[in-house]
Structures are given as C-alpha cells and as structure tokens.
FIVOKE-577714 format. One record per residue (C-alpha): residue number from 1; residue in three letters; chain; y, z negated, x negated. Coordinates in Angstrom, 1 decimal, decimal comma. Layout:
// FIVOKE-577714
paza|kolmar|banu|yy|zz|xx
NUM|ala|A|Y|Z|X
...
***
This chain:
// FIVOKE-577714
paza|kolmar|banu|yy|zz|xx
1|leu|A|0,0|0,0|0,0
2|val|A|3,3|1,1|-1,6
3|ala|A|5,5|-1,8|-2,7
4|gln|A|3,9|-4,3|-0,4
5|glu|A|5,5|-7,3|-2,1
6|asn|A|8,9|-5,9|-1,2
7|leu|A|8,3|-5,3|2,5
8|val|A|10,7|-7,2|4,7
9|leu|A|9,7|-5,4|7,9
10|trp|A|6,6|-3,4|8,9
11|tyr|A|5,9|-2,1|12,4
12|leu|A|2,7|-0,2|12,9
13|phe|A|3,2|0,3|16,7
14|asp|A|-0,5|-0,3|17,5
15|glu|A|0,0|-2,8|20,3
16|glu|A|-0,8|-0,2|23,0
17|asn|A|0,3|-2,3|26,1
18|ala|A|2,8|-4,9|25,1
19|ser|A|6,5|-5,8|25,3
20|thr|A|6,6|-6,8|21,6
21|val|A|6,1|-4,8|18,4
22|tyr|A|4,6|-7,1|15,8
23|asp|A|5,9|-7,3|12,2
24|phe|A|3,1|-7,1|9,7
25|ser|A|5,3|-7,8|6,7
26|gly|A|4,7|-11,6|7,1
27|asn|A|8,3|-12,3|8,1
28|asn|A|7,6|-12,4|11,8
29|asn|A|10,6|-10,3|12,7
30|his|A|9,0|-9,0|15,8
31|ala|A|10,8|-6,4|18,0
32|thr|A|11,4|-6,7|21,8
33|ile|A|10,8|-3,4|23,7
34|gln|A|12,9|-2,4|26,7
35|gly|A|10,8|0,3|28,4
36|gly|A|8,9|2,9|26,4
37|ala|A|5,2|3,7|26,2
38|phe|A|2,5|3,4|23,5
39|val|A|1,0|6,9|23,1
40|pro|A|-1,4|8,5|20,6
41|gly|A|0,5|8,6|17,3
42|lys|A|0,6|10,0|13,8
43|phe|A|-2,1|7,6|12,8
44|thr|A|-3,3|5,4|15,7
45|ser|A|-0,8|4,6|18,5
46|ser|A|2,9|5,0|18,3
47|leu|A|5,9|4,0|20,4
48|gln|A|7,6|6,7|22,5
49|leu|A|11,1|5,9|23,7
50|asp|A|13,2|7,9|26,1
51|ser|A|17,0|7,9|26,2
52|ser|A|17,2|4,8|28,4
53|gln|A|14,6|2,9|26,3
54|tyr|A|14,9|1,0|23,0
55|ala|A|13,6|-1,9|20,9
56|thr|A|15,6|-4,6|19,1
57|ala|A|15,0|-7,2|16,4
58|asn|A|17,1|-9,5|14,2
59|gly|A|18,9|-7,4|11,7
60|glu|A|20,1|-10,3|9,6
61|trp|A|16,5|-11,5|9,0
62|leu|A|16,0|-8,5|6,7
63|ser|A|18,2|-10,3|4,1
64|leu|A|19,3|-7,0|2,5
65|ser|A|22,0|-7,5|-0,2
66|asp|A|22,6|-4,6|-2,7
67|arg|A|19,7|-2,2|-2,2
68|phe|A|17,0|-1,2|0,2
69|ala|A|14,7|1,5|1,4
70|leu|A|13,4|2,6|4,8
71|ser|A|10,3|4,7|5,6
72|leu|A|9,3|6,1|9,0
73|trp|A|7,0|8,6|10,6
74|thr|A|8,7|10,1|13,6
75|lys|A|8,9|13,0|16,1
76|val|A|12,3|13,7|17,6
77|leu|A|12,1|15,0|21,2
78|asp|A|15,8|15,8|21,6
79|asp|A|18,5|18,3|20,6
80|ser|A|21,5|16,0|21,2
81|asn|A|22,7|12,9|19,3
82|gly|A|20,5|9,9|18,8
83|ile|A|19,9|6,8|16,7
84|leu|A|16,4|6,3|15,2
85|val|A|17,0|3,0|13,3
86|arg|A|20,2|1,1|12,8
87|asn|A|21,4|-2,4|12,0
88|gly|A|25,0|-1,9|10,8
89|gln|A|24,1|-1,9|7,1
90|phe|A|22,4|1,4|7,6
91|ser|A|22,0|4,1|10,3
92|ile|A|19,2|6,7|10,5
93|gln|A|20,2|9,2|13,1
94|tyr|A|20,1|12,8|14,2
95|asn|A|23,0|14,9|15,5
96|glu|A|23,4|17,8|17,9
97|asp|A|24,0|20,2|15,0
98|ala|A|20,2|19,8|14,2
99|thr|A|20,8|17,5|11,2
100|leu|A|19,0|14,3|10,2
101|arg|A|21,4|11,8|8,7
102|gly|A|21,0|8,7|6,6
103|asn|A|24,0|6,4|6,3
104|val|A|24,6|3,2|4,4
105|phe|A|27,6|0,8|4,7
106|thr|A|28,8|-1,2|1,7
107|asn|A|32,0|-3,0|0,9
108|asn|A|33,3|0,4|0,0
109|gly|A|32,7|1,9|3,4
110|trp|A|30,1|4,3|4,9
111|ala|A|28,3|6,9|2,9
112|glu|A|26,3|9,7|4,4
113|thr|A|23,4|12,0|3,5
114|lys|A|22,2|14,7|5,7
115|thr|A|19,6|17,5|6,0
116|arg|A|18,1|19,8|8,5
117|leu|A|16,2|18,0|11,3
118|pro|A|12,5|18,9|11,7
119|ser|A|12,6|18,7|15,5
120|gly|A|9,6|18,4|17,8
121|gln|A|7,0|17,7|15,1
122|trp|A|5,8|14,7|13,1
123|phe|A|7,5|14,2|9,8
124|his|A|8,0|11,5|7,3
125|leu|A|11,5|10,3|6,5
126|ala|A|12,6|7,9|3,8
127|phe|A|16,1|6,7|3,0
128|ser|A|16,8|4,7|-0,2
129|tyr|A|19,9|3,1|-1,6
130|asp|A|19,9|1,7|-5,2
131|gly|A|23,5|0,3|-5,4
132|asn|A|24,8|3,6|-6,8
133|leu|A|23,1|6,4|-5,0
134|ala|A|21,9|7,0|-1,4
135|ser|A|19,0|9,4|-1,1
136|leu|A|17,4|11,0|2,0
137|tyr|A|13,8|12,4|1,8
138|val|A|11,8|14,5|4,3
139|asp|A|8,0|14,8|3,8
140|gly|A|8,2|13,5|0,3
141|ala|A|11,0|15,7|-1,0
142|lys|A|14,5|14,7|-1,7
143|lys|A|16,8|16,7|0,6
144|ser|A|20,2|15,0|0,1
145|glu|A|21,9|12,4|-2,1
146|thr|A|25,4|10,9|-2,2
147|ser|A|27,0|8,8|-4,9
148|his|A|28,1|5,5|-3,5
149|asn|A|28,3|2,0|-4,8
150|gly|A|28,9|-1,6|-3,7
151|tyr|A|26,9|-4,3|-2,0
152|leu|A|25,6|-3,9|1,5
153|ser|A|28,0|-5,0|4,2
154|trp|A|28,2|-4,8|8,0
155|gly|A|29,7|-1,7|9,6
156|asp|A|29,3|-2,7|13,3
157|gly|A|31,4|-5,9|13,2
158|ala|A|29,6|-8,9|14,7
159|asp|A|26,7|-6,7|16,0
160|arg|A|23,9|-7,3|13,5
161|val|A|21,0|-6,3|15,7
162|leu|A|18,3|-4,0|14,4
163|tyr|A|18,0|-1,2|16,9
164|leu|A|15,4|1,5|17,5
165|asn|A|16,5|4,5|19,6
166|arg|A|20,1|3,4|20,3
167|tyr|A|22,8|1,0|19,3
168|glu|A|25,6|-0,9|21,1
169|thr|A|28,0|2,1|21,2
170|lys|A|27,0|4,5|24,0
171|gly|A|26,4|8,1|23,4
172|met|A|23,8|7,9|20,7
173|glu|A|20,7|7,1|22,8
174|gly|A|17,7|8,8|21,2
175|lys|A|14,5|10,3|22,4
176|ala|A|11,7|10,1|19,8
177|val|A|8,3|8,8|18,9
178|phe|A|8,0|6,1|16,2
179|asp|A|5,1|5,3|13,9
180|asp|A|4,7|3,1|10,7
181|leu|A|8,3|1,8|10,2
182|arg|A|8,8|0,0|6,9
183|ile|A|11,9|-1,6|5,4
184|tyr|A|12,0|-2,8|1,8
185|asn|A|14,4|-5,1|0,0
186|arg|A|14,7|-2,7|-2,9
187|ser|A|15,1|1,0|-3,5
188|leu|A|12,0|3,2|-3,8
189|ser|A|11,3|5,7|-6,6
190|glu|A|10,6|9,4|-5,8
191|asn|A|7,0|8,8|-6,8
192|glu|A|6,7|5,9|-4,3
193|ile|A|8,1|8,0|-1,6
194|arg|A|5,8|10,8|-2,3
195|leu|A|2,9|8,3|-2,0
196|leu|A|4,2|7,2|1,4
197|trp|A|4,1|10,8|2,5
198|ser|A|0,8|11,8|0,7
199|gln|A|0,7|15,3|2,0
200|gly|A|1,0|14,1|5,5
201|ala|A|-1,7|11,5|5,3
202|gly|A|0,4|8,4|4,5
203|asp|A|-0,7|5,7|2,1
204|leu|A|-3,1|3,8|4,5
205|gly|A|-6,0|6,3|4,3
206|leu|A|-8,3|6,6|7,4
207|ser|A|-6,9|4,1|9,9
208|pro|A|-9,1|2,3|12,5
209|arg|A|-8,1|2,2|16,1
210|ile|A|-9,2|-0,7|18,2
211|val|A|-10,4|0,3|21,6
212|gly|A|-10,6|-2,4|24,3
213|asn|A|-8,5|-5,5|24,9
214|ser|A|-5,6|-6,3|22,7
215|val|A|-6,4|-7,6|19,2
216|phe|A|-3,8|-10,2|19,9
217|ser|A|-5,7|-11,6|22,9
218|gln|A|-6,4|-15,4|22,7
219|glu|A|-9,8|-14,9|24,1
220|thr|A|-12,8|-13,6|22,1
221|thr|A|-13,6|-10,1|23,4
222|ser|A|-15,8|-7,2|22,3
223|gln|A|-14,0|-4,4|20,5
224|gln|A|-14,9|-0,9|19,5
225|val|A|-13,5|0,6|16,3
226|val|A|-12,9|4,3|16,3
227|phe|A|-11,7|6,2|13,2
228|leu|A|-9,3|8,9|14,0
229|glu|A|-8,2|11,9|11,9
230|asn|A|-4,5|12,1|11,2
231|asn|A|-2,6|14,4|13,6
***
C-alpha cells in the first residue's frame, strides 16, 4: 500500500447500504452521506452522488500543514461545474470547459493546476503539493504543475468541512462516482503516483467483495467472498 504510514484519510466506499463512509486510515474521520447510492465501482463498490447529494467530514482533522497529496478514482457524469473533493485548503473540481482542476490555498493565496477532464469514464487523479509546487496527475501521468509556496491555510473562511460533490457555495454541485479516496499528510513522488494508478489496476491488487450482510454488523453472520476483476 503506497505511503500507508502517511495516510490521514482513506475511504474505500465499500459499505453498500449505509449513511456513513468509514475511514480506514485509523483516524476515524468517517463521512456522513446525504443521499447517494452504493453501486458497482472501479474495484468493489463505489459511491454515486447526484447534484443534490453529497458527503461531509471534519476537514480540520486532516491536520495538514505545509504539504499534502490526494488520490481518487472517479467517474464524472456531468458536463457542467462541480466539486469532487474540497476542504478550503484544497479543491479538486471540474468545470464546464471540460477541465479538471486541482487548487491549493496557502498564506500566499490560491494556486491552480488544470488539464482536460476524462468525462464519463473511470480515471485516477492525484494532486500533490510539496510546499513549492502543485502538481496534477491523471492516470499516473503529470498533466499540469504550478509553482506556489507557503503553508496551507483556509480559503473558505470559517467553513472547514471536508466536502465530497459540493461545498457551501451554491453552483458547484457535482455528479460523479467515487472510489478509493486517500489523503496524505505529505506530497507523493511521481513514482508513488504511478504505483497508485498501476496501469488502471490500483495498488490493492485483486480486491475481495463481501456479499451478504454488512461487515460492520454487530451480529455474527455468514458471508461470501467474491473476487472481482477491475472494471
């Protein structure tokens, strides 16, 4: 698992029928879902959110200071403007000009990277900031970079919520499918990001899908494990 010791948030989106997305980083920063549906995903299940649906968690719990990285498998189902992931220190979004954008906010203001959006298909995105350079990757390849320095600050005022699929300001509601979201408390190298993509296979290998009652059930139940090919 790439840089596991630096994970501050890890959502697999494998809950199937739940109102909570569990954080597997060990930090218990679980997300609350407002609407949405768990559907077959890039690996096992994923979370599909329409324009009126979203998920939220505590953005301050990430404890990001001067560098970070984000990794996400996603499929955008929209040709307008939408947020994918945002907490005020960063914003991953797509715009109606068919661009994917990674933004970081420091004491020196916002900096933006952008590239063409692979709409309607699964792709891996990564956004990394090392204190001097913001870099945006799609499917393991660096597509854009911007020189920018400073320590991470808050660009949305008192709003420090971690949002998926929207944020507090109206007009940026997304429509997308989410799988395997990770946030790190350091930047990632190009080699680490290529490993996260791994020719479309990710770094988890063949993933088991639990069929039956939720694995979070308090009662002992029989389960069936089915191995799925990546899609």
